[in-house]
DRENTORRO-140277 format. One record per residue: residue number from 1; residue in three letters; x, y, z of N, C-alpha, C in turn. Coordinates in steps of 0.02 Angstrom, whole numbers, plus 50000, padded with zeros to 5 digits. Example, Ala and Ser with C-alpha at 12.3 -4.5 7.8 and 13.67 -1.06 7.14 Angstrom:
# DRENTORRO-140277
<pt><resi>1</resi><resn>Ala</resn><n_c1>50660</n_c1><n_c2>49716</n_c2><n_c3>50390</n_c3><ca_c1>50615</ca_c1><ca_c2>49775</ca_c2><ca_c3>50390</ca_c3><c_c1>50660</c_c1><c_c2>49835</c_c2><c_c3>50390</c_c3></pt>
<pt><resi>2</resi><resn>Ser</resn><n_c1>50642</n_c1><n_c2>49888</n_c2><n_c3>50354</n_c3><ca_c1>50684</ca_c1><ca_c2>49947</ca_c2><ca_c3>50357</ca_c3><c_c1>50645</c_c1><c_c2>50002</c_c2><c_c3>50394</c_c3></pt>
END
This chain:
# DRENTORRO-140277
<pt><resi>1</resi><resn>Unk</resn><n_c1>50071</n_c1><n_c2>49933</n_c2><n_c3>49992</n_c3><ca_c1>50014</ca_c1><ca_c2>50016</ca_c2><ca_c3>50007</ca_c3><c_c1>50054</c_c1><c_c2>50068</c_c2><c_c3>49985</c_c3></pt>
<pt><resi>2</resi><resn>Unk</resn><n_c1>50028</n_c1><n_c2>50088</n_c2><n_c3>49964</n_c3><ca_c1>50075</ca_c1><ca_c2>50199</ca_c2><ca_c3>49923</ca_c3><c_c1>50018</c_c1><c_c2>50239</c_c2><c_c3>49942</c_c3></pt>
<pt><resi>3</resi><resn>Unk</resn><n_c1>50074</n_c1><n_c2>50278</n_c2><n_c3>49989</n_c3><ca_c1>50014</ca_c1><ca_c2>50344</ca_c2><ca_c3>49998</ca_c3><c_c1>49997</c_c1><c_c2>50337</c_c2><c_c3>50054</c_c3></pt>
<pt><resi>4</resi><resn>Unk</resn><n_c1>49969</n_c1><n_c2>50394</n_c2><n_c3>50098</n_c3><ca_c1>49923</ca_c1><ca_c2>50415</ca_c2><ca_c3>50123</ca_c3><c_c1>49906</c_c1><c_c2>50368</c_c2><c_c3>50182</c_c3></pt>
<pt><resi>5</resi><resn>Unk</resn><n_c1>49886</n_c1><n_c2>50314</n_c2><n_c3>50177</n_c3><ca_c1>49862</ca_c1><ca_c2>50257</ca_c2><ca_c3>50199</ca_c3><c_c1>49951</c_c1><c_c2>50218</c_c2><c_c3>50242</c_c3></pt>
<pt><resi>6</resi><resn>Unk</resn><n_c1>50022</n_c1><n_c2>50191</n_c2><n_c3>50184</n_c3><ca_c1>50045</ca_c1><ca_c2>50210</ca_c2><ca_c3>50185</ca_c3><c_c1>50107</c_c1><c_c2>50201</c_c2><c_c3>50267</c_c3></pt>
<pt><resi>7</resi><resn>Unk</resn><n_c1>50102</n_c1><n_c2>50302</n_c2><n_c3>50239</n_c3><ca_c1>50107</ca_c1><ca_c2>50340</ca_c2><ca_c3>50294</ca_c3><c_c1>50094</c_c1><c_c2>50349</c_c2><c_c3>50368</c_c3></pt>
<pt><resi>8</resi><resn>Unk</resn><n_c1>50029</n_c1><n_c2>50381</n_c2><n_c3>50369</n_c3><ca_c1>49982</ca_c1><ca_c2>50344</ca_c2><ca_c3>50460</ca_c3><c_c1>50001</c_c1><c_c2>50260</c_c2><c_c3>50469</c_c3></pt>
<pt><resi>9</resi><resn>Unk</resn><n_c1>50001</n_c1><n_c2>50183</n_c2><n_c3>50440</n_c3><ca_c1>50019</ca_c1><ca_c2>50150</ca_c2><ca_c3>50434</ca_c3><c_c1>50066</c_c1><c_c2>50139</c_c2><c_c3>50510</c_c3></pt>
<pt><resi>10</resi><resn>Unk</resn><n_c1>50127</n_c1><n_c2>50154</n_c2><n_c3>50461</n_c3><ca_c1>50202</ca_c1><ca_c2>50188</ca_c2><ca_c3>50480</ca_c3><c_c1>50201</c_c1><c_c2>50244</c_c2><c_c3>50554</c_c3></pt>
<pt><resi>11</resi><resn>Unk</resn><n_c1>50202</n_c1><n_c2>50290</n_c2><n_c3>50515</n_c3><ca_c1>50211</ca_c1><ca_c2>50335</ca_c2><ca_c3>50580</ca_c3><c_c1>50174</c_c1><c_c2>50315</c_c2><c_c3>50659</c_c3></pt>
<pt><resi>12</resi><resn>Unk</resn><n_c1>50112</n_c1><n_c2>50268</n_c2><n_c3>50635</n_c3><ca_c1>50087</ca_c1><ca_c2>50261</ca_c2><ca_c3>50710</ca_c3><c_c1>50118</c_c1><c_c2>50185</c_c2><c_c3>50747</c_c3></pt>
<pt><resi>13</resi><resn>Unk</resn><n_c1>50153</n_c1><n_c2>50163</n_c2><n_c3>50691</n_c3><ca_c1>50206</ca_c1><ca_c2>50098</ca_c2><ca_c3>50713</ca_c3><c_c1>50229</c_c1><c_c2>50134</c_c2><c_c3>50767</c_c3></pt>
<pt><resi>14</resi><resn>Unk</resn><n_c1>50227</n_c1><n_c2>50167</n_c2><n_c3>50801</n_c3><ca_c1>50278</ca_c1><ca_c2>50189</ca_c2><ca_c3>50854</ca_c3><c_c1>50263</c_c1><c_c2>50182</c_c2><c_c3>50931</c_c3></pt>
<pt><resi>15</resi><resn>Unk</resn><n_c1>50324</n_c1><n_c2>50158</n_c2><n_c3>50978</n_c3><ca_c1>50280</ca_c1><ca_c2>50180</ca_c2><ca_c3>51039</ca_c3><c_c1>50274</c_c1><c_c2>50252</c_c2><c_c3>51068</c_c3></pt>
<pt><resi>16</resi><resn>Unk</resn><n_c1>50306</n_c1><n_c2>50287</n_c2><n_c3>51053</n_c3><ca_c1>50318</ca_c1><ca_c2>50357</ca_c2><ca_c3>51057</ca_c3><c_c1>50247</c_c1><c_c2>50414</c_c2><c_c3>51024</c_c3></pt>
<pt><resi>17</resi><resn>Unk</resn><n_c1>50237</n_c1><n_c2>50462</n_c2><n_c3>51043</n_c3><ca_c1>50198</ca_c1><ca_c2>50482</ca_c2><ca_c3>50992</ca_c3><c_c1>50175</c_c1><c_c2>50567</c_c2><c_c3>50995</c_c3></pt>
<pt><resi>18</resi><resn>Unk</resn><n_c1>50275</n_c1><n_c2>50587</n_c2><n_c3>51034</n_c3><ca_c1>50251</ca_c1><ca_c2>50662</ca_c2><ca_c3>51018</ca_c3><c_c1>50246</c_c1><c_c2>50746</c_c2><c_c3>50905</c_c3></pt>
<pt><resi>19</resi><resn>Unk</resn><n_c1>50278</n_c1><n_c2>50766</n_c2><n_c3>50903</n_c3><ca_c1>50258</ca_c1><ca_c2>50787</ca_c2><ca_c3>50852</ca_c3><c_c1>50251</c_c1><c_c2>50774</c_c2><c_c3>50807</c_c3></pt>
<pt><resi>20</resi><resn>Unk</resn><n_c1>50235</n_c1><n_c2>50768</n_c2><n_c3>50730</n_c3><ca_c1>50190</ca_c1><ca_c2>50718</ca_c2><ca_c3>50670</ca_c3><c_c1>50210</c_c1><c_c2>50816</c_c2><c_c3>50626</c_c3></pt>
<pt><resi>21</resi><resn>Unk</resn><n_c1>50242</n_c1><n_c2>50773</n_c2><n_c3>50582</n_c3><ca_c1>50240</ca_c1><ca_c2>50856</ca_c2><ca_c3>50524</ca_c3><c_c1>50195</c_c1><c_c2>50825</c_c2><c_c3>50450</c_c3></pt>
<pt><resi>22</resi><resn>Unk</resn><n_c1>50149</n_c1><n_c2>50888</n_c2><n_c3>50431</n_c3><ca_c1>50144</ca_c1><ca_c2>50830</ca_c2><ca_c3>50381</ca_c3><c_c1>50128</c_c1><c_c2>50920</c_c2><c_c3>50328</c_c3></pt>
<pt><resi>23</resi><resn>Unk</resn><n_c1>50184</n_c1><n_c2>50855</n_c2><n_c3>50250</n_c3><ca_c1>50199</ca_c1><ca_c2>50902</ca_c2><ca_c3>50192</ca_c3><c_c1>50134</c_c1><c_c2>50925</c_c2><c_c3>50154</c_c3></pt>
<pt><resi>24</resi><resn>Unk</resn><n_c1>50107</n_c1><n_c2>50991</n_c2><n_c3>50155</n_c3><ca_c1>50040</ca_c1><ca_c2>50946</ca_c2><ca_c3>50092</ca_c3><c_c1>50031</c_c1><c_c2>51070</c_c2><c_c3>50086</c_c3></pt>
<pt><resi>25</resi><resn>Unk</resn><n_c1>49980</n_c1><n_c2>51052</n_c2><n_c3>50032</n_c3><ca_c1>49955</ca_c1><ca_c2>51110</ca_c2><ca_c3>50015</ca_c3><c_c1>49904</c_c1><c_c2>51112</c_c2><c_c3>50028</c_c3></pt>
<pt><resi>26</resi><resn>Unk</resn><n_c1>49887</n_c1><n_c2>51070</n_c2><n_c3>50044</n_c3><ca_c1>49778</ca_c1><ca_c2>51040</ca_c2><ca_c3>50048</ca_c3><c_c1>49782</c_c1><c_c2>51037</c_c2><c_c3>50140</c_c3></pt>
<pt><resi>27</resi><resn>Unk</resn><n_c1>49750</n_c1><n_c2>51107</n_c2><n_c3>50197</n_c3><ca_c1>49740</ca_c1><ca_c2>51089</ca_c2><ca_c3>50216</ca_c3><c_c1>49692</c_c1><c_c2>51054</c_c2><c_c3>50283</c_c3></pt>
<pt><resi>28</resi><resn>Unk</resn><n_c1>49631</n_c1><n_c2>51019</n_c2><n_c3>50212</n_c3><ca_c1>49569</ca_c1><ca_c2>50976</ca_c2><ca_c3>50226</ca_c3><c_c1>49629</c_c1><c_c2>50881</c_c2><c_c3>50278</c_c3></pt>
<pt><resi>29</resi><resn>Unk</resn><n_c1>49667</n_c1><n_c2>50890</n_c2><n_c3>50219</n_c3><ca_c1>49700</ca_c1><ca_c2>50838</ca_c2><ca_c3>50197</ca_c3><c_c1>49741</c_c1><c_c2>50828</c_c2><c_c3>50250</c_c3></pt>
<pt><resi>30</resi><resn>Unk</resn><n_c1>49771</n_c1><n_c2>50888</n_c2><n_c3>50270</n_c3><ca_c1>49834</ca_c1><ca_c2>50897</ca_c2><ca_c3>50352</ca_c3><c_c1>49771</c_c1><c_c2>50858</c_c2><c_c3>50403</c_c3></pt>
<pt><resi>31</resi><resn>Unk</resn><n_c1>49731</n_c1><n_c2>50877</n_c2><n_c3>50392</n_c3><ca_c1>49699</ca_c1><ca_c2>50918</ca_c2><ca_c3>50481</ca_c3><c_c1>49638</c_c1><c_c2>50832</c_c2><c_c3>50459</c_c3></pt>
<pt><resi>32</resi><resn>Unk</resn><n_c1>49647</n_c1><n_c2>50800</n_c2><n_c3>50387</n_c3><ca_c1>49617</ca_c1><ca_c2>50725</ca_c2><ca_c3>50400</ca_c3><c_c1>49651</c_c1><c_c2>50670</c_c2><c_c3>50426</c_c3></pt>
<pt><resi>33</resi><resn>Unk</resn><n_c1>49733</n_c1><n_c2>50684</n_c2><n_c3>50392</n_c3><ca_c1>49755</ca_c1><ca_c2>50639</ca_c2><ca_c3>50410</ca_c3><c_c1>49808</c_c1><c_c2>50656</c_c2><c_c3>50488</c_c3></pt>
<pt><resi>34</resi><resn>Unk</resn><n_c1>49783</n_c1><n_c2>50726</n_c2><n_c3>50525</n_c3><ca_c1>49818</ca_c1><ca_c2>50715</ca_c2><ca_c3>50556</ca_c3><c_c1>49773</c_c1><c_c2>50710</c_c2><c_c3>50632</c_c3></pt>
<pt><resi>35</resi><resn>Unk</resn><n_c1>49726</n_c1><n_c2>50693</n_c2><n_c3>50616</n_c3><ca_c1>49685</ca_c1><ca_c2>50664</ca_c2><ca_c3>50661</ca_c3><c_c1>49699</c_c1><c_c2>50604</c_c2><c_c3>50677</c_c3></pt>
<pt><resi>36</resi><resn>Unk</resn><n_c1>49717</n_c1><n_c2>50551</n_c2><n_c3>50625</n_c3><ca_c1>49731</ca_c1><ca_c2>50480</ca_c2><ca_c3>50630</ca_c3><c_c1>49787</c_c1><c_c2>50451</c_c2><c_c3>50633</c_c3></pt>
<pt><resi>37</resi><resn>Unk</resn><n_c1>49826</n_c1><n_c2>50502</n_c2><n_c3>50676</n_c3><ca_c1>49877</ca_c1><ca_c2>50499</ca_c2><ca_c3>50677</ca_c3><c_c1>49872</c_c1><c_c2>50527</c_c2><c_c3>50788</c_c3></pt>
<pt><resi>38</resi><resn>Unk</resn><n_c1>49912</n_c1><n_c2>50460</n_c2><n_c3>50788</n_c3><ca_c1>49913</ca_c1><ca_c2>50441</ca_c2><ca_c3>50849</ca_c3><c_c1>49975</c_c1><c_c2>50472</c_c2><c_c3>50882</c_c3></pt>
<pt><resi>39</resi><resn>Unk</resn><n_c1>49972</n_c1><n_c2>50523</n_c2><n_c3>50895</n_c3><ca_c1>50049</ca_c1><ca_c2>50590</ca_c2><ca_c3>50910</ca_c3><c_c1>49963</c_c1><c_c2>50637</c_c2><c_c3>50963</c_c3></pt>
<pt><resi>40</resi><resn>Unk</resn><n_c1>50025</n_c1><n_c2>50693</n_c2><n_c3>50978</n_c3><ca_c1>50006</ca_c1><ca_c2>50726</ca_c2><ca_c3>51065</ca_c3><c_c1>49991</c_c1><c_c2>50786</c_c2><c_c3>50986</c_c3></pt>
<pt><resi>41</resi><resn>Unk</resn><n_c1>50055</n_c1><n_c2>50807</n_c2><n_c3>50935</n_c3><ca_c1>50061</ca_c1><ca_c2>50870</ca_c2><ca_c3>50925</ca_c3><c_c1>50062</c_c1><c_c2>50855</c_c2><c_c3>50832</c_c3></pt>
<pt><resi>42</resi><resn>Unk</resn><n_c1>50027</n_c1><n_c2>50894</n_c2><n_c3>50774</n_c3><ca_c1>50019</ca_c1><ca_c2>50887</ca_c2><ca_c3>50709</ca_c3><c_c1>50046</c_c1><c_c2>50960</c_c2><c_c3>50697</c_c3></pt>
<pt><resi>43</resi><resn>Unk</resn><n_c1>50095</n_c1><n_c2>50944</n_c2><n_c3>50637</n_c3><ca_c1>50110</ca_c1><ca_c2>51001</ca_c2><ca_c3>50608</ca_c3><c_c1>50107</c_c1><c_c2>51016</c_c2><c_c3>50499</c_c3></pt>
<pt><resi>44</resi><resn>Unk</resn><n_c1>50094</n_c1><n_c2>51082</n_c2><n_c3>50490</n_c3><ca_c1>50102</ca_c1><ca_c2>51047</ca_c2><ca_c3>50431</ca_c3><c_c1>50135</c_c1><c_c2>51119</c_c2><c_c3>50423</c_c3></pt>
<pt><resi>45</resi><resn>Unk</resn><n_c1>50202</n_c1><n_c2>51080</n_c2><n_c3>50367</n_c3><ca_c1>50223</ca_c1><ca_c2>51145</ca_c2><ca_c3>50313</ca_c3><c_c1>50285</c_c1><c_c2>51140</c_c2><c_c3>50374</c_c3></pt>
<pt><resi>46</resi><resn>Unk</resn><n_c1>50293</n_c1><n_c2>51128</n_c2><n_c3>50442</n_c3><ca_c1>50342</ca_c1><ca_c2>51152</ca_c2><ca_c3>50462</ca_c3><c_c1>50343</c_c1><c_c2>51096</c_c2><c_c3>50532</c_c3></pt>
<pt><resi>47</resi><resn>Unk</resn><n_c1>50402</n_c1><n_c2>51104</n_c2><n_c3>50555</n_c3><ca_c1>50409</ca_c1><ca_c2>51035</ca_c2><ca_c3>50642</ca_c3><c_c1>50463</c_c1><c_c2>51083</c_c2><c_c3>50703</c_c3></pt>
<pt><resi>48</resi><resn>Unk</resn><n_c1>50437</n_c1><n_c2>51062</n_c2><n_c3>50741</n_c3><ca_c1>50470</ca_c1><ca_c2>51090</ca_c2><ca_c3>50803</ca_c3><c_c1>50441</c_c1><c_c2>51198</c_c2><c_c3>50793</c_c3></pt>
<pt><resi>49</resi><resn>Unk</resn><n_c1>50398</n_c1><n_c2>51199</n_c2><n_c3>50791</n_c3><ca_c1>50374</ca_c1><ca_c2>51287</ca_c2><ca_c3>50804</ca_c3><c_c1>50329</c_c1><c_c2>51282</c_c2><c_c3>50866</c_c3></pt>
<pt><resi>50</resi><resn>Unk</resn><n_c1>50364</n_c1><n_c2>51301</n_c2><n_c3>50915</n_c3><ca_c1>50314</ca_c1><ca_c2>51289</ca_c2><ca_c3>50988</ca_c3><c_c1>50271</c_c1><c_c2>51372</c_c2><c_c3>50963</c_c3></pt>
<pt><resi>51</resi><resn>Unk</resn><n_c1>50221</n_c1><n_c2>51365</n_c2><n_c3>50983</n_c3><ca_c1>50162</ca_c1><ca_c2>51404</ca_c2><ca_c3>50986</ca_c3><c_c1>50154</c_c1><c_c2>51436</c_c2><c_c3>51080</c_c3></pt>
<pt><resi>52</resi><resn>Unk</resn><n_c1>50150</n_c1><n_c2>51460</n_c2><n_c3>51129</n_c3><ca_c1>50134</ca_c1><ca_c2>51468</ca_c2><ca_c3>51168</ca_c3><c_c1>50060</c_c1><c_c2>51479</c_c2><c_c3>51220</c_c3></pt>
<pt><resi>53</resi><resn>Unk</resn><n_c1>50017</n_c1><n_c2>51443</n_c2><n_c3>51159</n_c3><ca_c1>49962</ca_c1><ca_c2>51472</ca_c2><ca_c3>51140</ca_c3><c_c1>49946</c_c1><c_c2>51415</c_c2><c_c3>51138</c_c3></pt>
<pt><resi>54</resi><resn>Unk</resn><n_c1>49968</n_c1><n_c2>51366</n_c2><n_c3>51104</n_c3><ca_c1>49974</ca_c1><ca_c2>51297</ca_c2><ca_c3>51117</ca_c3><c_c1>49956</c_c1><c_c2>51228</c_c2><c_c3>51137</c_c3></pt>
<pt><resi>55</resi><resn>Unk</resn><n_c1>49951</n_c1><n_c2>51190</n_c2><n_c3>51169</n_c3><ca_c1>49950</ca_c1><ca_c2>51135</ca_c2><ca_c3>51223</ca_c3><c_c1>50011</c_c1><c_c2>51092</c_c2><c_c3>51160</c_c3></pt>
<pt><resi>56</resi><resn>Unk</resn><n_c1>50097</n_c1><n_c2>51082</n_c2><n_c3>51190</n_c3><ca_c1>50133</ca_c1><ca_c2>51028</ca_c2><ca_c3>51162</ca_c3><c_c1>50127</c_c1><c_c2>50975</c_c2><c_c3>51199</c_c3></pt>
<pt><resi>57</resi><resn>Unk</resn><n_c1>50060</n_c1><n_c2>50913</n_c2><n_c3>51145</n_c3><ca_c1>50087</ca_c1><ca_c2>50853</ca_c2><ca_c3>51203</ca_c3><c_c1>50119</c_c1><c_c2>50782</c_c2><c_c3>51158</c_c3></pt>
<pt><resi>58</resi><resn>Unk</resn><n_c1>50098</n_c1><n_c2>50737</n_c2><n_c3>51220</n_c3><ca_c1>50119</ca_c1><ca_c2>50695</ca_c2><ca_c3>51203</ca_c3><c_c1>50087</c_c1><c_c2>50608</c_c2><c_c3>51194</c_c3></pt>
<pt><resi>59</resi><resn>Unk</resn><n_c1>50092</n_c1><n_c2>50570</n_c2><n_c3>51174</n_c3><ca_c1>50064</ca_c1><ca_c2>50512</ca_c2><ca_c3>51189</ca_c3><c_c1>50086</c_c1><c_c2>50461</c_c2><c_c3>51234</c_c3></pt>
<pt><resi>60</resi><resn>Unk</resn><n_c1>50061</n_c1><n_c2>50402</n_c2><n_c3>51205</n_c3><ca_c1>50092</ca_c1><ca_c2>50336</ca_c2><ca_c3>51202</ca_c3><c_c1>50137</c_c1><c_c2>50315</c_c2><c_c3>51270</c_c3></pt>
<pt><resi>61</resi><resn>Unk</resn><n_c1>50188</n_c1><n_c2>50289</n_c2><n_c3>51234</n_c3><ca_c1>50244</ca_c1><ca_c2>50303</ca_c2><ca_c3>51308</ca_c3><c_c1>50303</c_c1><c_c2>50368</c_c2><c_c3>51321</c_c3></pt>
<pt><resi>62</resi><resn>Unk</resn><n_c1>50272</n_c1><n_c2>50403</n_c2><n_c3>51280</n_c3><ca_c1>50284</ca_c1><ca_c2>50460</ca_c2><ca_c3>51273</ca_c3><c_c1>50261</c_c1><c_c2>50527</c_c2><c_c3>51323</c_c3></pt>
<pt><resi>63</resi><resn>Unk</resn><n_c1>50191</n_c1><n_c2>50495</n_c2><n_c3>51351</n_c3><ca_c1>50179</ca_c1><ca_c2>50525</ca_c2><ca_c3>51410</ca_c3><c_c1>50119</c_c1><c_c2>50564</c_c2><c_c3>51399</c_c3></pt>
<pt><resi>64</resi><resn>Unk</resn><n_c1>50110</n_c1><n_c2>50592</n_c2><n_c3>51447</n_c3><ca_c1>50032</ca_c1><ca_c2>50628</ca_c2><ca_c3>51462</ca_c3><c_c1>50056</c_c1><c_c2>50680</c_c2><c_c3>51482</c_c3></pt>
<pt><resi>65</resi><resn>Unk</resn><n_c1>50013</n_c1><n_c2>50736</n_c2><n_c3>51515</n_c3><ca_c1>50005</ca_c1><ca_c2>50777</ca_c2><ca_c3>51481</ca_c3><c_c1>50024</c_c1><c_c2>50833</c_c2><c_c3>51444</c_c3></pt>
<pt><resi>66</resi><resn>Unk</resn><n_c1>50041</n_c1><n_c2>50900</n_c2><n_c3>51475</n_c3><ca_c1>50047</ca_c1><ca_c2>50960</ca_c2><ca_c3>51389</ca_c3><c_c1>50079</c_c1><c_c2>51013</c_c2><c_c3>51457</c_c3></pt>
<pt><resi>67</resi><resn>Unk</resn><n_c1>50141</n_c1><n_c2>51040</n_c2><n_c3>51411</n_c3><ca_c1>50148</ca_c1><ca_c2>51121</ca_c2><ca_c3>51450</ca_c3><c_c1>50126</c_c1><c_c2>51179</c_c2><c_c3>51377</c_c3></pt>
<pt><resi>68</resi><resn>Unk</resn><n_c1>50146</n_c1><n_c2>51230</n_c2><n_c3>51401</n_c3><ca_c1>50112</ca_c1><ca_c2>51264</ca_c2><ca_c3>51363</ca_c3><c_c1>50043</c_c1><c_c2>51260</c_c2><c_c3>51360</c_c3></pt>
<pt><resi>69</resi><resn>Unk</resn><n_c1>50035</n_c1><n_c2>51337</n_c2><n_c3>51310</n_c3><ca_c1>49948</ca_c1><ca_c2>51354</ca_c2><ca_c3>51347</ca_c3><c_c1>49937</c_c1><c_c2>51359</c_c2><c_c3>51422</c_c3></pt>
<pt><resi>70</resi><resn>Unk</resn><n_c1>49870</n_c1><n_c2>51362</n_c2><n_c3>51411</n_c3><ca_c1>49812</ca_c1><ca_c2>51372</ca_c2><ca_c3>51453</ca_c3><c_c1>49818</c_c1><c_c2>51312</c_c2><c_c3>51477</c_c3></pt>
<pt><resi>71</resi><resn>Unk</resn><n_c1>49822</n_c1><n_c2>51222</n_c2><n_c3>51446</n_c3><ca_c1>49815</ca_c1><ca_c2>51168</ca_c2><ca_c3>51463</ca_c3><c_c1>49890</c_c1><c_c2>51169</c_c2><c_c3>51511</c_c3></pt>
<pt><resi>72</resi><resn>Unk</resn><n_c1>49936</n_c1><n_c2>51181</n_c2><n_c3>51495</n_c3><ca_c1>49964</ca_c1><ca_c2>51149</ca_c2><ca_c3>51526</ca_c3><c_c1>50011</c_c1><c_c2>51194</c_c2><c_c3>51591</c_c3></pt>
<pt><resi>73</resi><resn>Unk</resn><n_c1>49980</n_c1><n_c2>51276</n_c2><n_c3>51597</n_c3><ca_c1>49963</ca_c1><ca_c2>51290</ca_c2><ca_c3>51663</ca_c3><c_c1>49933</c_c1><c_c2>51271</c_c2><c_c3>51709</c_c3></pt>
<pt><resi>74</resi><resn>Unk</resn><n_c1>49890</n_c1><n_c2>51246</n_c2><n_c3>51695</n_c3><ca_c1>49846</ca_c1><ca_c2>51216</ca_c2><ca_c3>51726</ca_c3><c_c1>49836</c_c1><c_c2>51145</c_c2><c_c3>51779</c_c3></pt>
<pt><resi>75</resi><resn>Unk</resn><n_c1>49918</n_c1><n_c2>51108</n_c2><n_c3>51712</n_c3><ca_c1>49905</ca_c1><ca_c2>51042</ca_c2><ca_c3>51745</ca_c3><c_c1>49994</c_c1><c_c2>51051</c_c2><c_c3>51818</c_c3></pt>
<pt><resi>76</resi><resn>Unk</resn><n_c1>50011</n_c1><n_c2>51121</n_c2><n_c3>51791</n_c3><ca_c1>50072</ca_c1><ca_c2>51165</ca_c2><ca_c3>51860</ca_c3><c_c1>50058</c_c1><c_c2>51196</c_c2><c_c3>51906</c_c3></pt>
<pt><resi>77</resi><resn>Unk</resn><n_c1>50000</n_c1><n_c2>51206</n_c2><n_c3>51906</n_c3><ca_c1>49951</ca_c1><ca_c2>51256</ca_c2><ca_c3>51975</ca_c3><c_c1>49927</c_c1><c_c2>51206</c_c2><c_c3>52005</c_c3></pt>
<pt><resi>78</resi><resn>Unk</resn><n_c1>49887</n_c1><n_c2>51208</n_c2><n_c3>52058</n_c3><ca_c1>49841</ca_c1><ca_c2>51209</ca_c2><ca_c3>52085</ca_c3><c_c1>49810</c_c1><c_c2>51269</c_c2><c_c3>52126</c_c3></pt>
<pt><resi>79</resi><resn>Unk</resn><n_c1>49746</n_c1><n_c2>51248</n_c2><n_c3>52079</n_c3><ca_c1>49696</ca_c1><ca_c2>51335</ca_c2><ca_c3>52104</ca_c3><c_c1>49649</c_c1><c_c2>51319</c_c2><c_c3>52187</c_c3></pt>
<pt><resi>80</resi><resn>Unk</resn><n_c1>49647</n_c1><n_c2>51366</n_c2><n_c3>52244</n_c3><ca_c1>49646</ca_c1><ca_c2>51358</ca_c2><ca_c3>52291</ca_c3><c_c1>49601</c_c1><c_c2>51407</c_c2><c_c3>52327</c_c3></pt>
<pt><resi>81</resi><resn>Unk</resn><n_c1>49540</n_c1><n_c2>51397</n_c2><n_c3>52351</n_c3><ca_c1>49485</ca_c1><ca_c2>51447</ca_c2><ca_c3>52313</ca_c3><c_c1>49477</c_c1><c_c2>51457</c_c2><c_c3>52451</c_c3></pt>
<pt><resi>82</resi><resn>Unk</resn><n_c1>49454</n_c1><n_c2>51514</n_c2><n_c3>52413</n_c3><ca_c1>49456</ca_c1><ca_c2>51570</ca_c2><ca_c3>52490</ca_c3><c_c1>49356</c_c1><c_c2>51574</c_c2><c_c3>52483</c_c3></pt>
<pt><resi>83</resi><resn>Unk</resn><n_c1>49306</n_c1><n_c2>51529</n_c2><n_c3>52560</n_c3><ca_c1>49239</ca_c1><ca_c2>51562</ca_c2><ca_c3>52544</ca_c3><c_c1>49264</c_c1><c_c2>51586</c_c2><c_c3>52616</c_c3></pt>
<pt><resi>84</resi><resn>Unk</resn><n_c1>49264</n_c1><n_c2>51647</n_c2><n_c3>52617</n_c3><ca_c1>49267</ca_c1><ca_c2>51678</ca_c2><ca_c3>52666</ca_c3><c_c1>49189</c_c1><c_c2>51725</c_c2><c_c3>52694</c_c3></pt>
<pt><resi>85</resi><resn>Unk</resn><n_c1>49171</n_c1><n_c2>51678</n_c2><n_c3>52755</n_c3><ca_c1>49121</ca_c1><ca_c2>51725</ca_c2><ca_c3>52791</ca_c3><c_c1>49112</c_c1><c_c2>51783</c_c2><c_c3>52839</c_c3></pt>
<pt><resi>86</resi><resn>Unk</resn><n_c1>49106</n_c1><n_c2>51823</n_c2><n_c3>52826</n_c3><ca_c1>49148</ca_c1><ca_c2>51885</ca_c2><ca_c3>52891</ca_c3><c_c1>49052</c_c1><c_c2>51890</c_c2><c_c3>52946</c_c3></pt>
<pt><resi>87</resi><resn>Unk</resn><n_c1>49069</n_c1><n_c2>51902</n_c2><n_c3>53007</n_c3><ca_c1>49035</ca_c1><ca_c2>51903</ca_c2><ca_c3>53037</ca_c3><c_c1>49004</c_c1><c_c2>51959</c_c2><c_c3>53041</c_c3></pt>
<pt><resi>88</resi><resn>Unk</resn><n_c1>48912</n_c1><n_c2>51945</n_c2><n_c3>53031</n_c3><ca_c1>48860</ca_c1><ca_c2>51979</ca_c2><ca_c3>53069</ca_c3><c_c1>48841</c_c1><c_c2>51987</c_c2><c_c3>53078</c_c3></pt>
END
């Protein structure tokens, strides 16, 4: 089998799943292929670019969790709530 199906099968045949790079002029195809990949991060026509607004995630033996973005921030912090009632 050649083409996209073979590429998807080969990319998913890994113990790890950090980034994947898809090189295409077709954004819809990149989205479709990326959705089928067992990775935490998908790039189109680039690789290794970090955007603080987007989570950097992994799957499989790469680990769980996320860094960067609001998602990453929330995994590194612990909220605390105060419910103070003043004597009346």
